[in-house]
Steps between C-alpha positions, in 0.01 A plus 500: 500500500629849417387849592309644205746784461787251475394386154516695178595469135337170415476380859876505560621571855619858554867396520473346151293753309680802647835356389357418155348847457828662602698289252266614223532868591147556631424760764313337788205691649379359831289591796683236708746695714532215752838336450381181671218431254692631197803283576753768410634793698553838336874426511440165322299671226772760448772235494318299234471820290119511519304817437207508743219745571345425838164664555480678836256433785210675324476191277402281795184702563361497146238258370574307181298749301680797660835332426405457135391865477823615668715298258316636195527857631872466578630267230676779310679611817601143582642455148684834525660399832577148376673626187751704697572233765850355494534126547530396861257759633189482715262797528207550737211659307257723687133563422560818300778343292795638690767252596782434743810302410552216746 
């Protein structure tokens, strides 16, 4: 049995799909800021040269519909931030699209 947030990309465990996405150059967008459920620390993600956008605490309080609306409203900002991210970086994204480098 696995926590629902520990599966993604075709049902692969987080440790597998995150590594695969990183190898392929994808930017990972996640609301899972908990290193225990994600399986990687911020330092691990940086070391493996991942580019990760972690959505801040506001994300936890949104319904699925509100999350979808937020993503649609902010997709251009997320792409803009992602395009300028160097490899091996993790950013915390706030509700209004501002970010903090972790």
